[in-house]
Biopython code that builds the backbone (N, CA, C, O; Angstrom):
import numpy as np
from Bio.PDB.StructureBuilder import StructureBuilder

atoms = [
    (1, "UNK", "N", (70.242, 146.800, 94.263)),
    (1, "UNK", "CA", (68.861, 146.550, 94.528)),
    (1, "UNK", "C", (68.713, 145.390, 95.558)),
    (1, "UNK", "O", (69.415, 144.381, 95.496)),
    (2, "UNK", "N", (67.770, 145.590, 96.496)),
    (2, "UNK", "CA", (67.569, 144.626, 97.508)),
    (2, "UNK", "C", (66.042, 144.354, 97.737)),
    (2, "UNK", "O", (65.185, 145.179, 97.421)),
    (3, "UNK", "N", (65.772, 143.194, 98.283)),
    (3, "UNK", "CA", (64.437, 142.814, 98.671)),
    (3, "UNK", "C", (64.556, 142.186, 100.089)),
    (3, "UNK", "O", (65.635, 141.797, 100.533)),
    (4, "UNK", "N", (63.384, 142.112, 100.773)),
    (4, "UNK", "CA", (63.285, 141.550, 102.086)),
    (4, "UNK", "C", (62.743, 140.161, 101.903)),
    (4, "UNK", "O", (61.729, 139.970, 101.232)),
    (5, "UNK", "N", (63.431, 139.145, 102.514)),
    (5, "UNK", "CA", (63.001, 137.795, 102.547)),
    (5, "UNK", "C", (63.022, 137.277, 103.934)),
    (5, "UNK", "O", (63.668, 137.802, 104.841)),
    (6, "UNK", "N", (62.265, 136.198, 104.056)),
    (6, "UNK", "CA", (62.205, 135.551, 105.354)),
    (6, "UNK", "C", (61.578, 134.139, 105.119)),
    (6, "UNK", "O", (61.359, 133.745, 103.974)),
    (7, "UNK", "N", (61.293, 133.384, 106.219)),
    (7, "UNK", "CA", (60.575, 132.211, 106.176)),
    (7, "UNK", "C", (59.293, 132.347, 107.013)),
    (7, "UNK", "O", (59.336, 132.809, 108.154)),
    (8, "UNK", "N", (58.187, 131.953, 106.452)),
    (8, "UNK", "CA", (56.865, 132.105, 107.101)),
    (8, "UNK", "C", (56.995, 131.151, 108.338)),
    (8, "UNK", "O", (57.456, 130.014, 108.236)),
    (9, "UNK", "N", (56.575, 131.673, 109.459)),
    (9, "UNK", "CA", (56.712, 130.825, 110.725)),
    (9, "UNK", "C", (55.732, 129.595, 110.664)),
    (9, "UNK", "O", (56.102, 128.494, 111.073)),
    (10, "UNK", "N", (54.540, 129.791, 110.172)),
    (10, "UNK", "CA", (53.523, 128.715, 110.201)),
    (10, "UNK", "C", (53.913, 127.491, 109.395)),
    (10, "UNK", "O", (53.547, 126.384, 109.790)),
    (11, "UNK", "N", (54.632, 127.620, 108.289)),
    (11, "UNK", "CA", (54.950, 126.458, 107.477)),
    (11, "UNK", "C", (56.449, 126.440, 106.919)),
    (11, "UNK", "O", (56.859, 125.482, 106.263)),
    (12, "UNK", "N", (57.183, 127.466, 107.191)),
    (12, "UNK", "CA", (58.641, 127.428, 106.815)),
    (12, "UNK", "C", (58.828, 127.858, 105.351)),
    (12, "UNK", "O", (59.954, 127.883, 104.855)),
    (13, "UNK", "N", (57.756, 128.186, 104.676)),
    (13, "UNK", "CA", (57.922, 128.560, 103.217)),
    (13, "UNK", "C", (58.787, 129.883, 103.065)),
    (13, "UNK", "O", (58.582, 130.834, 103.818)),
    (14, "UNK", "N", (59.700, 129.921, 102.134)),
    (14, "UNK", "CA", (60.425, 131.170, 101.834)),
    (14, "UNK", "C", (59.367, 132.226, 101.241)),
    (14, "UNK", "O", (58.579, 131.949, 100.337)),
    (15, "UNK", "N", (59.449, 133.317, 101.797)),
    (15, "UNK", "CA", (58.508, 134.457, 101.318)),
    (15, "UNK", "C", (59.345, 135.826, 101.221)),
    (15, "UNK", "O", (60.429, 135.974, 101.786)),
    (16, "UNK", "N", (58.759, 136.742, 100.491)),
    (16, "UNK", "CA", (59.324, 138.047, 100.198)),
    (16, "UNK", "C", (58.312, 139.070, 100.481)),
    (16, "UNK", "O", (57.133, 138.879, 100.181)),
    (17, "UNK", "N", (58.724, 140.162, 101.051)),
    (17, "UNK", "CA", (57.803, 141.190, 101.358)),
    (17, "UNK", "C", (57.323, 141.934, 100.080)),
    (17, "UNK", "O", (58.132, 142.381, 99.267)),
    (18, "UNK", "N", (56.000, 142.048, 99.933)),
    (18, "UNK", "CA", (55.392, 142.587, 98.681)),
    (18, "UNK", "C", (54.015, 143.294, 99.050)),
    (18, "UNK", "O", (53.141, 142.672, 99.653)),
    (19, "UNK", "N", (53.873, 144.498, 98.697)),
    (19, "UNK", "CA", (52.595, 145.155, 98.770)),
    (19, "UNK", "C", (51.899, 145.043, 100.103)),
    (19, "UNK", "O", (50.683, 144.858, 100.149)),
    (20, "UNK", "N", (52.653, 145.152, 101.209)),
    (20, "UNK", "CA", (52.087, 145.137, 102.571)),
    (20, "UNK", "C", (51.860, 143.760, 103.156)),
    (20, "UNK", "O", (51.200, 143.618, 104.186)),
    (21, "UNK", "N", (52.405, 142.741, 102.504)),
    (21, "UNK", "CA", (52.243, 141.354, 102.995)),
    (21, "UNK", "C", (53.424, 140.535, 102.501)),
    (21, "UNK", "O", (54.429, 141.063, 102.025)),
    (22, "UNK", "N", (53.258, 139.186, 102.636)),
    (22, "UNK", "CA", (54.435, 138.347, 102.283)),
    (22, "UNK", "C", (53.963, 137.438, 101.153)),
    (22, "UNK", "O", (52.953, 136.741, 101.256)),
    (23, "UNK", "N", (54.763, 137.478, 100.040)),
    (23, "UNK", "CA", (54.424, 136.766, 98.771)),
    (23, "UNK", "C", (55.321, 135.494, 98.714)),
    (23, "UNK", "O", (56.412, 135.465, 99.282)),
    (24, "UNK", "N", (54.830, 134.468, 98.023)),
    (24, "UNK", "CA", (55.588, 133.225, 98.018)),
    (24, "UNK", "C", (56.553, 133.280, 96.781)),
    (24, "UNK", "O", (57.347, 132.358, 96.590)),
    (25, "UNK", "N", (56.488, 134.289, 96.000)),
    (25, "UNK", "CA", (57.445, 134.474, 94.894)),
    (25, "UNK", "C", (58.219, 135.727, 94.993)),
    (25, "UNK", "O", (57.721, 136.728, 95.506)),
    (26, "UNK", "N", (59.407, 135.710, 94.525)),
    (26, "UNK", "CA", (60.311, 136.933, 94.603)),
    (26, "UNK", "C", (59.921, 137.984, 93.533)),
    (26, "UNK", "O", (60.250, 139.158, 93.703)),
    (27, "UNK", "N", (59.276, 137.622, 92.510)),
    (27, "UNK", "CA", (58.955, 138.470, 91.372)),
    (27, "UNK", "C", (58.190, 139.721, 91.711)),
    (27, "UNK", "O", (58.378, 140.732, 91.034)),
    (28, "UNK", "N", (57.315, 139.720, 92.746)),
    (28, "UNK", "CA", (56.572, 140.894, 93.100)),
    (28, "UNK", "C", (57.111, 141.558, 94.318)),
    (28, "UNK", "O", (56.438, 142.447, 94.840)),
    (29, "UNK", "N", (58.231, 141.223, 94.810)),
    (29, "UNK", "CA", (58.785, 141.836, 96.050)),
    (29, "UNK", "C", (59.067, 143.302, 95.867)),
    (29, "UNK", "O", (59.483, 143.751, 94.799)),
    (30, "UNK", "N", (58.816, 144.092, 97.007)),
    (30, "UNK", "CA", (59.133, 145.456, 96.944)),
    (30, "UNK", "C", (60.666, 145.688, 96.836)),
    (30, "UNK", "O", (61.426, 145.159, 97.647)),
    (31, "UNK", "N", (61.083, 146.424, 95.902)),
    (31, "UNK", "CA", (62.472, 146.603, 95.637)),
    (31, "UNK", "C", (62.999, 147.830, 96.347)),
    (31, "UNK", "O", (62.361, 148.883, 96.328)),
    (32, "UNK", "N", (64.158, 147.706, 96.974)),
    (32, "UNK", "CA", (64.808, 148.822, 97.646)),
    (32, "UNK", "C", (65.985, 149.286, 96.769)),
    (32, "UNK", "O", (66.960, 148.568, 96.546)),
    (33, "UNK", "N", (65.840, 150.475, 96.310)),
    (33, "UNK", "CA", (66.864, 151.080, 95.424)),
    (33, "UNK", "C", (67.814, 152.040, 96.144)),
    (33, "UNK", "O", (68.741, 152.551, 95.515)),
    (34, "UNK", "N", (67.612, 152.313, 97.480)),
    (34, "UNK", "CA", (68.453, 153.187, 98.194)),
    (34, "UNK", "C", (68.332, 152.901, 99.712)),
    (34, "UNK", "O", (67.442, 152.168, 100.143)),
    (35, "UNK", "N", (69.247, 153.494, 100.511)),
    (35, "UNK", "CA", (69.402, 153.216, 101.903)),
    (35, "UNK", "C", (68.063, 153.448, 102.620)),
    (35, "UNK", "O", (67.696, 152.650, 103.483)),
    (36, "UNK", "N", (67.351, 154.479, 102.298)),
    (36, "UNK", "CA", (66.052, 154.798, 102.972)),
    (36, "UNK", "C", (65.058, 153.606, 102.739)),
    (36, "UNK", "O", (64.412, 153.130, 103.672)),
    (37, "UNK", "N", (64.971, 153.179, 101.542)),
    (37, "UNK", "CA", (64.079, 152.039, 101.230)),
    (37, "UNK", "C", (64.556, 150.776, 101.954)),
    (37, "UNK", "O", (63.737, 150.015, 102.467)),
    (38, "UNK", "N", (65.811, 150.559, 101.997)),
    (38, "UNK", "CA", (66.370, 149.407, 102.781)),
    (38, "UNK", "C", (65.972, 149.500, 104.220)),
    (38, "UNK", "O", (65.524, 148.511, 104.799)),
    (39, "UNK", "N", (66.128, 150.717, 104.850)),
    (39, "UNK", "CA", (65.853, 150.878, 106.225)),
    (39, "UNK", "C", (64.328, 150.661, 106.466)),
    (39, "UNK", "O", (63.971, 150.172, 107.538)),
    (40, "UNK", "N", (63.475, 150.981, 105.579)),
    (40, "UNK", "CA", (62.038, 150.867, 105.664)),
    (40, "UNK", "C", (61.786, 149.310, 105.653)),
    (40, "UNK", "O", (61.071, 148.784, 106.506)),
    (41, "UNK", "N", (62.375, 148.630, 104.697)),
    (41, "UNK", "CA", (62.125, 147.135, 104.626)),
    (41, "UNK", "C", (62.623, 146.437, 105.966)),
    (41, "UNK", "O", (61.963, 145.567, 106.533)),
    (42, "UNK", "N", (63.824, 146.894, 106.404)),
    (42, "UNK", "CA", (64.358, 146.253, 107.617)),
    (42, "UNK", "C", (63.423, 146.447, 108.860)),
    (42, "UNK", "O", (63.266, 145.552, 109.690)),
    (43, "UNK", "N", (62.825, 147.644, 108.936)),
    (43, "UNK", "CA", (61.878, 147.875, 109.998)),
    (43, "UNK", "C", (60.610, 147.032, 109.919)),
    (43, "UNK", "O", (60.093, 146.565, 110.934)),
    (44, "UNK", "N", (60.123, 146.846, 108.705)),
    (44, "UNK", "CA", (59.048, 145.983, 108.448)),
    (44, "UNK", "C", (59.297, 144.556, 108.813)),
    (44, "UNK", "O", (58.449, 143.886, 109.402)),
    (45, "UNK", "N", (60.532, 144.070, 108.439)),
    (45, "UNK", "CA", (61.002, 142.686, 108.822)),
    (45, "UNK", "C", (61.101, 142.613, 110.297)),
    (45, "UNK", "O", (60.656, 141.609, 110.854)),
    (46, "UNK", "N", (61.642, 143.578, 111.000)),
    (46, "UNK", "CA", (61.801, 143.467, 112.470)),
    (46, "UNK", "C", (60.397, 143.339, 113.122)),
    (46, "UNK", "O", (60.183, 142.533, 114.027)),
    (47, "UNK", "N", (59.500, 144.132, 112.644)),
    (47, "UNK", "CA", (58.116, 144.069, 113.176)),
    (47, "UNK", "C", (57.434, 142.744, 112.935)),
    (47, "UNK", "O", (56.784, 142.197, 113.826)),
    (48, "UNK", "N", (57.576, 142.252, 111.782)),
    (48, "UNK", "CA", (57.071, 140.941, 111.343)),
    (48, "UNK", "C", (57.629, 139.765, 112.253)),
    (48, "UNK", "O", (56.926, 138.864, 112.709)),
    (49, "UNK", "N", (58.910, 139.896, 112.437)),
    (49, "UNK", "CA", (59.603, 138.859, 113.313)),
    (49, "UNK", "C", (59.113, 138.994, 114.775)),
    (49, "UNK", "O", (58.863, 137.997, 115.454)),
    (50, "UNK", "N", (58.983, 140.265, 115.241)),
    (50, "UNK", "CA", (58.545, 140.463, 116.637)),
    (50, "UNK", "C", (57.143, 139.906, 116.827)),
    (50, "UNK", "O", (56.821, 139.409, 117.906)),
    (51, "UNK", "N", (56.296, 139.978, 115.792)),
    (51, "UNK", "CA", (54.919, 139.572, 115.900)),
    (51, "UNK", "C", (54.829, 138.043, 115.550)),
    (51, "UNK", "O", (53.720, 137.519, 115.440)),
    (52, "UNK", "N", (55.900, 137.376, 115.386)),
    (52, "UNK", "CA", (55.854, 135.912, 115.077)),
    (52, "UNK", "C", (55.220, 135.533, 113.830)),
    (52, "UNK", "O", (54.565, 134.494, 113.753)),
    (53, "UNK", "N", (55.390, 136.380, 112.774)),
    (53, "UNK", "CA", (54.876, 136.074, 111.369)),
    (53, "UNK", "C", (55.956, 135.315, 110.637)),
    (53, "UNK", "O", (55.673, 134.321, 109.967)),
    (54, "UNK", "N", (57.227, 135.782, 110.758)),
    (54, "UNK", "CA", (58.319, 135.246, 109.929)),
    (54, "UNK", "C", (59.566, 135.090, 110.885)),
    (54, "UNK", "O", (59.626, 135.623, 111.992)),
    (55, "UNK", "N", (60.590, 134.272, 110.316)),
    (55, "UNK", "CA", (61.783, 134.113, 111.017)),
    (55, "UNK", "C", (62.890, 134.199, 109.863)),
    (55, "UNK", "O", (62.573, 134.171, 108.674)),
    (56, "UNK", "N", (64.111, 134.299, 110.273)),
    (56, "UNK", "CA", (65.247, 134.356, 109.283)),
    (56, "UNK", "C", (65.118, 135.519, 108.333)),
    (56, "UNK", "O", (65.381, 135.370, 107.139)),
    (57, "UNK", "N", (64.721, 136.669, 108.826)),
    (57, "UNK", "CA", (64.507, 137.859, 108.010)),
    (57, "UNK", "C", (65.844, 138.514, 107.535)),
    (57, "UNK", "O", (66.763, 138.783, 108.308)),
    (58, "UNK", "N", (65.863, 138.739, 106.226)),
    (58, "UNK", "CA", (67.143, 139.276, 105.675)),
    (58, "UNK", "C", (66.849, 140.156, 104.472)),
    (58, "UNK", "O", (65.905, 139.919, 103.718)),
    (59, "UNK", "N", (67.648, 141.135, 104.318)),
    (59, "UNK", "CA", (67.662, 141.916, 102.975)),
    (59, "UNK", "C", (68.663, 141.151, 102.089)),
    (59, "UNK", "O", (69.750, 140.800, 102.549)),
    (60, "UNK", "N", (68.310, 140.901, 100.859)),
    (60, "UNK", "CA", (69.183, 140.197, 99.947)),
    (60, "UNK", "C", (69.395, 141.050, 98.645)),
    (60, "UNK", "O", (68.567, 141.870, 98.248)),
    (61, "UNK", "N", (70.518, 140.790, 98.055)),
    (61, "UNK", "CA", (70.738, 141.463, 96.726)),
    (61, "UNK", "C", (70.038, 140.726, 95.670)),
    (61, "UNK", "O", (70.040, 139.497, 95.596)),
    (62, "UNK", "N", (69.379, 141.592, 94.770)),
    (62, "UNK", "CA", (68.748, 141.002, 93.538)),
    (62, "UNK", "C", (69.123, 141.854, 92.315)),
    (62, "UNK", "O", (69.644, 142.967, 92.389)),
    (63, "UNK", "N", (68.805, 141.219, 91.197)),
    (63, "UNK", "CA", (69.140, 141.844, 89.913)),
    (63, "UNK", "C", (67.984, 141.522, 89.001)),
    (63, "UNK", "O", (67.163, 140.645, 89.273)),
    (64, "UNK", "N", (67.948, 142.229, 87.956)),
    (64, "UNK", "CA", (66.920, 141.995, 86.873)),
    (64, "UNK", "C", (67.425, 141.100, 85.804)),
    (64, "UNK", "O", (68.496, 141.417, 85.286)),
    (65, "UNK", "N", (66.817, 140.026, 85.391)),
    (65, "UNK", "CA", (67.309, 139.110, 84.368)),
    (65, "UNK", "C", (66.119, 138.799, 83.436)),
    (65, "UNK", "O", (65.194, 138.079, 83.809)),
    (66, "UNK", "N", (66.167, 139.331, 82.280)),
    (66, "UNK", "CA", (65.049, 139.103, 81.334)),
    (66, "UNK", "C", (63.688, 139.474, 81.816)),
    (66, "UNK", "O", (62.689, 138.791, 81.593)),
    (67, "UNK", "N", (63.697, 140.677, 82.541)),
    (67, "UNK", "CA", (62.480, 141.165, 83.113)),
    (67, "UNK", "C", (61.964, 140.551, 84.400)),
    (67, "UNK", "O", (60.863, 140.848, 84.864)),
    (68, "UNK", "N", (62.775, 139.709, 84.947)),
    (68, "UNK", "CA", (62.381, 138.984, 86.195)),
    (68, "UNK", "C", (63.478, 139.384, 87.290)),
    (68, "UNK", "O", (64.671, 139.547, 87.035)),
    (69, "UNK", "N", (62.904, 139.513, 88.505)),
    (69, "UNK", "CA", (63.739, 139.725, 89.725)),
    (69, "UNK", "C", (64.461, 138.403, 89.967)),
    (69, "UNK", "O", (63.838, 137.341, 89.975)),
    (70, "UNK", "N", (65.779, 138.472, 90.165)),
    (70, "UNK", "CA", (66.533, 137.200, 90.493)),
    (70, "UNK", "C", (67.555, 137.492, 91.538)),
    (70, "UNK", "O", (68.358, 138.414, 91.399)),
    (71, "UNK", "N", (67.531, 136.682, 92.630)),
    (71, "UNK", "CA", (68.499, 136.812, 93.683)),
    (71, "UNK", "C", (69.924, 136.595, 93.058)),
    (71, "UNK", "O", (70.125, 135.888, 92.070)),
    (72, "UNK", "N", (70.881, 137.279, 93.742)),
    (72, "UNK", "CA", (72.271, 137.206, 93.274)),
    (72, "UNK", "C", (73.023, 135.961, 93.803)),
    (72, "UNK", "O", (73.731, 135.275, 93.066)),
    (73, "UNK", "N", (72.835, 135.709, 95.102)),
    (73, "UNK", "CA", (73.572, 134.561, 95.697)),
    (73, "UNK", "C", (72.853, 133.273, 95.426)),
    (73, "UNK", "O", (71.625, 133.229, 95.364)),
    (74, "UNK", "N", (73.596, 132.262, 95.272)),
    (74, "UNK", "CA", (73.171, 130.932, 94.947)),
    (74, "UNK", "C", (72.123, 130.417, 95.988)),
    (74, "UNK", "O", (71.077, 129.880, 95.622)),
    (75, "UNK", "N", (72.441, 130.599, 97.265)),
    (75, "UNK", "CA", (71.494, 130.143, 98.298)),
    (75, "UNK", "C", (70.076, 130.792, 98.143)),
    (75, "UNK", "O", (69.061, 130.123, 98.340)),
    (76, "UNK", "N", (70.036, 132.083, 97.795)),
    (76, "UNK", "CA", (68.810, 132.792, 97.652)),
    (76, "UNK", "C", (68.186, 132.361, 96.311)),
    (76, "UNK", "O", (66.959, 132.377, 96.206)),
    (77, "UNK", "N", (68.921, 131.998, 95.334)),
    (77, "UNK", "CA", (68.313, 131.510, 94.031)),
    (77, "UNK", "C", (67.604, 130.210, 94.290)),
    (77, "UNK", "O", (66.517, 129.976, 93.762)),
    (78, "UNK", "N", (68.246, 129.298, 95.153)),
    (78, "UNK", "CA", (67.579, 128.012, 95.521)),
    (78, "UNK", "C", (66.353, 128.315, 96.274)),
    (78, "UNK", "O", (65.315, 127.748, 95.935)),
    (79, "UNK", "N", (66.352, 129.203, 97.329)),
    (79, "UNK", "CA", (65.196, 129.424, 98.066)),
    (79, "UNK", "C", (64.026, 130.026, 97.155)),
    (79, "UNK", "O", (62.850, 129.740, 97.378)),
    (80, "UNK", "N", (64.395, 130.827, 96.175)),
    (80, "UNK", "CA", (63.352, 131.422, 95.350)),
    (80, "UNK", "C", (62.790, 130.433, 94.323)),
    (80, "UNK", "O", (61.649, 130.585, 93.885)),
    (81, "UNK", "N", (63.544, 129.464, 93.951)),
    (81, "UNK", "CA", (63.175, 128.605, 92.844)),
    (81, "UNK", "C", (62.498, 127.306, 93.315)),
    (81, "UNK", "O", (61.498, 126.878, 92.737)),
    (82, "UNK", "N", (63.072, 126.662, 94.406)),
    (82, "UNK", "CA", (62.610, 125.419, 94.801)),
    (82, "UNK", "C", (63.579, 124.310, 94.588)),
    (82, "UNK", "O", (64.776, 124.573, 94.468)),
    (83, "UNK", "N", (63.122, 123.037, 94.531)),
    (83, "UNK", "CA", (64.051, 121.875, 94.379)),
    (83, "UNK", "C", (65.091, 122.033, 93.296)),
    (83, "UNK", "O", (64.778, 122.522, 92.211)),
    (84, "UNK", "N", (66.322, 121.633, 93.560)),
    (84, "UNK", "CA", (67.390, 121.718, 92.519)),
    (84, "UNK", "C", (67.442, 120.504, 91.677)),
    (84, "UNK", "O", (68.223, 120.467, 90.726)),
    (85, "UNK", "N", (66.631, 119.461, 91.971)),
    (85, "UNK", "CA", (66.726, 118.273, 91.193)),
    (85, "UNK", "C", (65.818, 118.167, 89.980)),
    (85, "UNK", "O", (66.076, 117.409, 89.046)),
    (86, "UNK", "N", (64.728, 118.964, 90.024)),
    (86, "UNK", "CA", (63.818, 118.939, 88.907)),
    (86, "UNK", "C", (63.162, 120.356, 88.757)),
    (86, "UNK", "O", (62.452, 120.842, 89.636)),
    (87, "UNK", "N", (63.445, 120.953, 87.619)),
    (87, "UNK", "CA", (62.917, 122.225, 87.344)),
    (87, "UNK", "C", (61.424, 122.397, 87.082)),
    (87, "UNK", "O", (60.919, 123.515, 86.974)),
    (88, "UNK", "N", (60.752, 121.301, 86.985)),
    (88, "UNK", "CA", (59.308, 121.312, 86.746)),
    (88, "UNK", "C", (58.563, 121.295, 88.065)),
    (88, "UNK", "O", (57.334, 121.226, 88.064)),
    (89, "UNK", "N", (59.290, 121.358, 89.239)),
    (89, "UNK", "CA", (58.675, 121.451, 90.511)),
    (89, "UNK", "C", (59.014, 122.702, 91.227)),
    (89, "UNK", "O", (59.997, 123.355, 90.876)),
    (90, "UNK", "N", (58.235, 123.084, 92.238)),
    (90, "UNK", "CA", (58.506, 124.288, 93.125)),
    (90, "UNK", "C", (58.239, 125.549, 92.313)),
    (90, "UNK", "O", (57.650, 125.504, 91.232)),
    (91, "UNK", "N", (58.670, 126.628, 92.841)),
    (91, "UNK", "CA", (58.437, 127.970, 92.384)),
    (91, "UNK", "C", (58.975, 128.273, 90.995)),
    (91, "UNK", "O", (58.472, 129.118, 90.255)),
    (92, "UNK", "N", (60.110, 127.469, 90.669)),
    (92, "UNK", "CA", (60.762, 127.683, 89.330)),
    (92, "UNK", "C", (59.907, 127.166, 88.246)),
    (92, "UNK", "O", (60.176, 127.498, 87.091)),
    (93, "UNK", "N", (58.850, 126.347, 88.502)),
    (93, "UNK", "CA", (58.066, 125.840, 87.410)),
    (93, "UNK", "C", (57.173, 126.905, 86.758)),
    (93, "UNK", "O", (56.685, 126.753, 85.638)),
    (94, "UNK", "N", (56.991, 127.979, 87.515)),
    (94, "UNK", "CA", (56.148, 129.057, 86.867)),
    (94, "UNK", "C", (56.728, 130.436, 87.390)),
    (94, "UNK", "O", (56.224, 131.002, 88.360)),
    (95, "UNK", "N", (57.781, 130.934, 86.718)),
    (95, "UNK", "CA", (58.439, 132.255, 87.123)),
    (95, "UNK", "C", (57.354, 133.363, 87.001)),
    (95, "UNK", "O", (56.470, 133.314, 86.146)),
    (96, "UNK", "N", (57.474, 134.347, 87.893)),
    (96, "UNK", "CA", (56.576, 135.401, 87.932)),
    (96, "UNK", "C", (57.126, 136.686, 87.369)),
    (96, "UNK", "O", (58.194, 137.110, 87.810)),
    (97, "UNK", "N", (56.465, 137.347, 86.412)),
    (97, "UNK", "CA", (57.052, 138.640, 85.925)),
    (97, "UNK", "C", (57.073, 139.650, 86.971)),
    (97, "UNK", "O", (56.329, 139.565, 87.948)),
    (98, "UNK", "N", (57.919, 140.630, 86.800)),
    (98, "UNK", "CA", (58.014, 141.711, 87.722)),
    (98, "UNK", "C", (56.852, 142.668, 87.544)),
    (98, "UNK", "O", (56.361, 142.850, 86.430)),
    (99, "UNK", "N", (56.421, 143.261, 88.598)),
    (99, "UNK", "CA", (55.404, 144.240, 88.519)),
    (99, "UNK", "C", (55.980, 145.643, 88.254)),
    (99, "UNK", "O", (57.110, 145.935, 88.646)),
    (100, "UNK", "N", (55.169, 146.536, 87.564)),
    (100, "UNK", "CA", (55.708, 147.878, 87.366)),
    (100, "UNK", "C", (55.902, 148.607, 88.626)),
    (100, "UNK", "O", (55.053, 148.516, 89.513)),
    (101, "UNK", "N", (56.988, 149.344, 88.774)),
    (101, "UNK", "CA", (57.274, 150.055, 89.975)),
    (101, "UNK", "C", (56.713, 151.435, 89.930)),
    (101, "UNK", "O", (56.865, 152.195, 90.887)),
]
sb = StructureBuilder()
sb.init_structure("model")
sb.init_model(0)
sb.init_chain("A")
sb.init_seg("    ")
for serial, (resi, resn, name, xyz) in enumerate(atoms, 1):
    if name == "N":
        sb.init_residue(resn, " ", resi, " ")
    sb.init_atom(name, np.array(xyz, "f"), 0.0, 1.0, " ", f" {name:<3s}", serial, name[0])
structure = sb.get_structure()
């Protein structure tokens, strides 16, 4: 399973493609379960990059953990959660449940 992530150009915040826009949490991101869905997300990311909406556009591996979408790699876990020094700050302070597909 993969999702499309990037950094919003206006403020540098990590974002994930969801429902036709960019969400600040990974939980609602559009999930790609096959190559066709991955290609669709890559095309969306390329267009958003070309229009100066986002930078550092990447498809990343995710998994489901206790009903929540969670990035596989440590770098992406940090980007999704926020500061590593205090779990009561950043996005990790309020995990978002996954939406029904």
